[in-house]
FIMI-637958 format. One record per residue (C-alpha): x, y, z; residue number from 1; chain; residue in one letter. Coordinates in pm, 1 decimal, padded with zeros to 6 digits. Layout:
N
REC        u        v        w   i ch aa
REC        X        Y        Z NUM  A  A
...
***
This chain:
119
REC        u        v        w   i ch aa
REC  08411.0  14534.0  19375.5   1  A  X
REC  08334.2  14562.0  19037.0   2  A  X
REC  08678.3  14653.7  18911.4   3  A  X
REC  08842.0  14357.2  19084.6   4  A  X
REC  08613.5  14108.5  18916.9   5  A  X
REC  08677.9  14248.7  18613.4   6  A  X
REC  09016.8  14206.3  18669.2   7  A  X
REC  09017.9  13886.7  18753.3   8  A  X
REC  08817.8  13790.7  18421.4   9  A  X
REC  09128.7  14012.6  18209.0  10  A  X
REC  09376.7  13769.9  18366.1  11  A  X
REC  09164.3  13510.8  18337.4  12  A  X
REC  09117.3  13580.1  17975.5  13  A  X
REC  09439.7  13827.8  17856.8  14  A  X
REC  09292.6  13825.4  17499.3  15  A  X
REC  08893.2  13855.1  17569.9  16  A  X
REC  08687.7  13872.4  17210.1  17  A  X
REC  08331.9  14064.5  17175.7  18  A  X
REC  08327.7  13935.1  16768.3  19  A  X
REC  08067.9  13692.2  16661.0  20  A  X
REC  08239.2  13335.7  16674.0  21  A  X
REC  08540.8  13452.1  16786.7  22  A  X
REC  08587.9  13210.1  17085.9  23  A  X
REC  08892.5  13013.3  17138.5  24  A  X
REC  08752.6  12687.0  17014.9  25  A  X
REC  08628.2  12854.4  16711.1  26  A  X
REC  08710.7  12855.1  16311.0  27  A  X
REC  08774.0  13194.8  16350.8  28  A  X
REC  09092.1  13083.8  16563.8  29  A  X
REC  09187.9  12883.6  16352.8  30  A  X
REC  09146.5  13144.0  16065.8  31  A  X
REC  09388.9  13342.5  16274.1  32  A  X
REC  09666.4  13104.4  16332.6  33  A  X
REC  09681.6  13031.0  15995.0  34  A  X
REC  09709.5  13394.5  15833.3  35  A  X
REC  09970.1  13421.8  16084.0  36  A  X
REC  10150.3  13143.3  15957.3  37  A  X
REC  10074.7  13223.4  15635.5  38  A  X
REC  09935.3  12884.3  15546.2  39  A  X
REC  09589.7  13029.1  15366.9  40  A  X
REC  09397.5  12749.1  15124.4  41  A  X
REC  09141.3  12830.6  14913.8  42  A  X
REC  08886.2  12650.0  15095.5  43  A  X
REC  08953.8  12928.1  15405.9  44  A  X
REC  08830.2  13214.9  15190.1  45  A  X
REC  08397.5  13136.6  15303.8  46  A  X
REC  08511.8  13159.6  15673.9  47  A  X
REC  08681.7  13443.6  15597.0  48  A  X
REC  08448.0  13585.9  15438.1  49  A  X
REC  08185.4  13527.7  15704.7  50  A  X
REC  08420.8  13638.4  15984.5  51  A  X
REC  08407.7  14018.2  15769.0  52  A  X
REC  08008.7  13953.6  15705.7  53  A  X
REC  07952.8  13901.1  16074.2  54  A  X
REC  08177.5  14153.6  16210.5  55  A  X
REC  07995.4  14428.1  15943.8  56  A  X
REC  07687.2  14300.5  16066.8  57  A  X
REC  07748.8  14332.7  16435.2  58  A  X
REC  07896.4  14661.1  16422.3  59  A  X
REC  07622.0  14783.8  16210.1  60  A  X
REC  07336.2  14694.8  16494.2  61  A  X
REC  07593.3  14906.1  16760.2  62  A  X
REC  07592.2  15195.9  16515.2  63  A  X
REC  07192.6  15145.7  16497.3  64  A  X
REC  07177.8  15113.7  16917.4  65  A  X
REC  07350.8  15422.6  16921.2  66  A  X
REC  07087.0  15585.3  16711.6  67  A  X
REC  06825.9  15453.5  16870.7  68  A  X
REC  06949.7  15654.4  17172.5  69  A  X
REC  07006.3  15997.1  16980.9  70  A  X
REC  06679.9  15960.1  16835.7  71  A  X
REC  06506.0  15904.5  17189.7  72  A  X
REC  06694.5  16182.3  17291.6  73  A  X
REC  06589.5  16429.6  17017.5  74  A  X
REC  06221.8  16307.7  17094.2  75  A  X
REC  06233.2  16356.3  17480.9  76  A  X
REC  06361.7  16686.2  17392.0  77  A  X
REC  06140.8  16785.8  17127.8  78  A  X
REC  05845.0  16835.1  17388.5  79  A  X
REC  06070.1  17169.6  17433.2  80  A  X
REC  06125.1  17237.1  17061.4  81  A  X
REC  05853.3  17108.3  16801.9  82  A  X
REC  06151.7  17063.8  16491.4  83  A  X
REC  06350.0  16799.4  16729.0  84  A  X
REC  06060.6  16621.3  16774.6  85  A  X
REC  06026.0  16527.6  16404.1  86  A  X
REC  06351.4  16470.5  16388.7  87  A  X
REC  06411.3  16255.7  16682.8  88  A  X
REC  06049.1  16060.4  16545.0  89  A  X
REC  06201.6  15957.8  16198.3  90  A  X
REC  06557.8  15877.0  16340.7  91  A  X
REC  06387.6  15633.5  16547.9  92  A  X
REC  06208.4  15472.2  16280.8  93  A  X
REC  06537.6  15442.5  16112.5  94  A  X
REC  06723.0  15377.4  16371.6  95  A  X
REC  06495.4  15040.7  16444.5  96  A  X
REC  06434.8  14922.6  16105.8  97  A  X
REC  06843.1  14943.2  16061.1  98  A  X
REC  06882.0  14737.9  16427.4  99  A  X
REC  06581.9  14489.4  16304.1 100  A  X
REC  06784.1  14448.8  15934.8 101  A  X
REC  07078.0  14368.4  16098.2 102  A  X
REC  06948.1  14094.1  16356.0 103  A  X
REC  06786.6  13934.1  16033.5 104  A  X
REC  07110.5  13991.6  15868.0 105  A  X
REC  07310.9  13819.4  16110.4 106  A  X
REC  07061.9  13497.6  16158.2 107  A  X
REC  07029.3  13519.4  15729.2 108  A  X
REC  07432.6  13509.2  15727.2 109  A  X
REC  07443.1  13260.9  16029.4 110  A  X
REC  07205.7  13027.7  15832.0 111  A  X
REC  07369.6  13045.5  15510.5 112  A  X
REC  07709.7  12933.8  15652.1 113  A  X
REC  07531.4  12673.2  15833.1 114  A  X
REC  07383.0  12502.3  15478.6 115  A  X
REC  07698.9  12578.3  15316.1 116  A  X
REC  07923.6  12416.7  15504.4 117  A  X
REC  07685.5  12103.1  15617.2 118  A  X
REC  07769.7  12018.8  15260.2 119  A  X
***
């Protein structure tokens, strides 16, 4: 049942994207078309930089989420091994800090992009 729905969704959209702002009508699709055709101008540099920054921030968020899972596992297993409990606690603190920092960075980059493009 779930697999059938996934096949239908993929058939409707053969190239799904998970990157921020990479929708079918956004500026990143225009940038991709310009890169393929070789028609890149100096005015495209901010969009290009924003794309890579947003992609890096999303990647950092994914890594932080995975580390939250790893730290939680270490903390739970730490009930048996006390040294793993401290290691898990430290991992959780750093991972949650990294996740919050990546969310803030994503918001700040979007705010700066909005301010810079509305001039």
